[in-house]
MARVOLUM-505705 format. One line per field, with one value per residue (C-alpha): residue number from 1; residue in one letter; x, y, z. Coordinates in pm, whole numbers, plus 32768, in hexadecimal, padded with zeros to 4 digits. Layout:
N
i <- (NUM;...)
aa <- (A;...)
x <- (X;...)
y <- (Y;...)
z <- (Z;...)
! end
This chain:
224
i <- (1;2;3;4;5;6;7;8;9;10;11;12;13;14;15;16;17;18;19;20;21;22;23;24;25;26;27;28;29;30;31;32;33;34;35;36;37;38;39;40;41;42;43;44;45;46;47;48;49;50;51;52;53;54;55;56;57;58;59;60;61;62;63;64;65;66;67;68;69;70;71;72;73;74;75;76;77;78;79;80;81;82;83;84;85;86;87;88;89;90;91;92;93;94;95;96;97;98;99;100;101;102;103;104;105;106;107;108;109;110;111;112;113;114;115;116;117;118;119;120;121;122;123;124;125;126;127;128;129;130;131;132;133;134;135;136;137;138;139;140;141;142;143;144;145;146;147;148;149;150;151;152;153;154;155;156;157;158;159;160;161;162;163;164;165;166;167;168;169;170;171;172;173;174;175;176;177;178;179;180;181;182;183;184;185;186;187;188;189;190;191;192;193;194;195;196;197;198;199;200;201;202;203;204;205;206;207;208;209;210;211;212;213;214;215;216;217;218;219;220;221;222;223;224)
aa <- (X;X;X;X;X;X;X;X;X;X;X;X;X;X;X;X;X;X;X;X;X;X;X;X;X;X;X;X;X;X;X;X;X;X;X;X;X;X;X;X;X;X;X;X;X;X;X;X;X;X;X;X;X;X;X;X;X;X;X;X;X;X;X;X;X;X;X;X;X;X;X;X;X;X;X;X;X;X;X;X;X;X;X;X;X;X;X;X;X;X;X;X;X;X;X;X;X;X;X;X;X;X;X;X;X;X;X;X;X;X;X;X;X;X;X;X;X;X;X;X;X;X;X;X;X;X;X;X;X;X;X;X;X;X;X;X;X;X;X;X;X;X;X;X;X;X;X;X;X;X;X;X;X;X;X;X;X;X;X;X;X;X;X;X;X;X;X;X;X;X;X;X;X;X;X;X;X;X;X;X;X;X;X;X;X;X;X;X;X;X;X;X;X;X;X;X;X;X;X;X;X;X;X;X;X;X;X;X;X;X;X;X;X;X;X;X;X;X;X;X;X;X;X;X)
x <- (8D8D;8EE6;8EF6;8FB4;8EBB;8D9C;8E33;8E76;8D15;8C7A;8D43;8CDB;8B6C;8B7A;8C03;8AF7;89E7;8A60;8A35;88C8;88D6;87BA;8812;8975;88E7;8816;8940;8A0D;8901;8902;8A7E;8A7F;896D;8A27;8B77;8ACD;8BE7;8BBB;8C2F;8B32;8A1E;8A7F;8A7B;892D;889A;8919;8885;873C;8737;8756;8614;8695;8578;863C;8761;866E;85E4;8741;8799;866C;86DB;883C;87BA;86E5;8814;88D9;87BF;8873;87D2;8860;87EA;868B;8679;86D3;85D3;84C4;8530;850E;83B0;8350;83BB;82D8;83AC;82A1;8399;8435;82D7;8274;83B6;8383;8219;8287;8384;8264;830C;820E;8222;8202;80EA;8027;8062;7FFB;7EC2;7E61;7E8E;7DC3;7CA3;7CA9;7C71;7DD3;7DB6;7F2A;7F32;7E01;7EB1;7FDF;7F05;7E50;7F95;806B;7FA5;7E68;7EA2;7DF6;7CFA;7CD4;7B5D;7BB2;7C33;7ADE;7A57;7B92;7B8D;7A19;7A59;7B56;7A86;7956;7A32;7A70;7BB8;7BA9;7CE1;7C44;7AFF;7BBC;7C67;7B1B;7A64;7B83;7B70;79F7;7A25;7B18;7A36;7928;7807;76AB;76F3;781D;774D;7642;7743;77D7;767A;7643;7790;7752;75FA;769E;777B;78B3;790B;7A18;791E;7832;7941;799D;782F;780C;7946;78C0;7773;7825;78FC;77C5;770F;75D1;7470;7449;7592;7539;73EC;74A1;7597;7473;73D7;751D;754E;73E7;7427;7547;7676;7748;7848;7735;76A6;77F6;7843;76E2;770A;785B;77C5;769D;7774;7860;7740;76C8;7821;7853;78CF;7875;7818;7888)
y <- (8198;8122;803E;8138;8249;815E;80EE;8256;82C6;8194;81C5;8331;82DC;81BE;82A5;83A9;82A0;8211;8370;836A;841A;8375;841B;8393;8237;8251;82CE;81AB;80B7;8161;8149;7FD8;7F8E;8042;7FA0;7E4E;7D62;7C3F;7D09;7E1A;7D16;7C90;7DED;7E41;7D00;7D60;7EBC;7E2C;7D2A;7E44;7EE3;7FBD;7FBF;809C;7FA9;7E88;7F25;7F67;7DFA;7D8A;7E66;7DDF;7C7B;7CD2;7D68;7C2C;7B52;7A05;78D2;791B;7A84;7A22;7915;7A19;7B09;79FE;79B0;7B1E;7B25;79E4;7A86;7BB2;7CAA;7D6C;7E14;7CC7;7C3E;7D64;7D4E;7BDA;7C14;7D2D;7C3B;7B46;7A3B;791E;788F;79E2;7A4C;7913;7946;7AB5;7A66;7962;7A67;7B60;7A6D;7A30;7BA4;7C29;7D98;7DC8;7C8F;7D0A;7E53;7D96;7CC2;7DF5;7EB4;7DA5;7C70;7CFC;7D51;7E96;7E55;7CE4;7C9F;7B68;7C51;7CEB;7BD6;7BDA;7D54;7D4B;7C4A;7D2A;7E63;7DC2;7D6A;7EDF;7F0C;806A;803C;7F0C;7FC9;80E5;7FF1;7F3F;8074;80C5;7F62;7F83;80CC;802D;7EFE;7FF3;7F06;7F28;7E35;7F09;8047;7FAE;7F64;80C0;8150;807B;80E1;824E;8240;81A2;82D5;8280;83D0;833A;8241;8366;8421;82F4;82AC;840C;83DF;8296;8333;8451;835B;82A0;83DF;8334;83AE;82CD;8342;84B1;8479;83DE;84FE;85F3;8535;8539;86AC;86EF;8635;871F;866F;879A;86C7;8620;8778;87FE;86D2;86D8;8844;87F1;86C7;8788;88B7;87D4;874C;88AB;892B;8973;883F;8756;85FE;864D)
z <- (8085;80F1;8221;82F7;82A4;82F3;843F;84AB;8453;84F9;8638;8650;8619;8716;8821;87E1;87D4;8920;89B2;894C;87FC;873E;85F7;8613;8652;8514;844B;84D1;8458;8303;82F3;834F;8253;813B;818D;8199;81FB;82EC;8418;83C3;83B3;8509;85A0;84FF;8590;86E9;86CC;8655;876D;886A;87F3;86DE;85E3;84F5;84F8;84CB;838D;8306;834C;8281;815E;8173;8162;8033;7F88;7FC4;7F49;7F71;800E;8167;815F;80EF;81FB;8301;8273;828D;83F0;844F;83B9;846E;85B4;8582;84C1;8400;8318;82B6;827C;819E;80D4;8095;802F;7F45;7EAE;7E75;7F46;7F18;8079;811E;8033;808E;8202;81F6;812F;8234;8346;827C;8250;83C7;8404;8439;83CF;838E;82B6;81F7;81AF;812A;8047;7FC3;7F8D;7EF3;7E8F;7DF2;7C85;7C16;7B07;7B55;7B7B;7C45;7D56;7D99;7E7C;7F51;7F70;7FC2;80D4;817F;8149;81E8;8313;8342;8287;81F6;8120;807A;8041;7F99;7EAD;7E76;7DFE;7D10;7C8D;7C5E;7BA5;7AB0;7A8C;7A1F;79DB;7A6C;7B85;7BED;7BD2;7CB1;7DBE;7DA0;7DD3;7F08;7FA0;7F4B;7FEF;8121;8146;8080;7FE3;7F03;7E76;7E36;7D78;7CA6;7C5B;7BCE;7AFD;7A78;7A1B;7969;78A7;783A;77DF;7766;77B0;78DE;7971;7939;79E8;7B10;7B1D;7B1F;7C40;7D04;7CC2;7D29;7E6F;7EC0;7E2D;7DC0;7D0A;7C3F;7BEE;7B7A;7AA1;7A10;79A8;7907;7851;77C6;776B;76AD;75E4;758B;7525;73B1;7302;7423;73A6;7244)
! end
């Protein structure tokens, strides 16, 4: 975009935003973020400082795009002053200082920090993640418990199956579903017996998967 075109568009959006047009204010923030020069950064900061959350998020994105030392220092300063979006972006970027700070908050019981750790810092499939996920789940974090049961399913050993059973019996329907899937994948006599017991107790999903498993075994050519 040429500078005259940018200035004309920005002036029009400013006037409409000043008249209370929220959509124009958001479009102005988008325009400033895309143009990205120093003057645009200054204006985005001013908009953000006056309570414009949309402008604040566009400022964070502009700083990430720049990526130089000054931009990253400003991004960290925003996070240190309570900007959740700046914090999440830094965690997603695996910034070591921010990751350490967020993990400390998570261990102290901060639910938002726990969610960030689960989303960005826990590696799927890493068995070392299970204790951390269990810690948050036992503190009542449903997001962590969901990730935990997935992790247990992929772990797939008897210890993991035992925990899935316990969580299923405690009312976690997702754990119950994944337990059935694990039993079907195993497919041995013990697993079939457990599936029969679950189906007999009223678990419709277990009953359906059991029928599919047994029908597959009886199909012509099965096991050959």
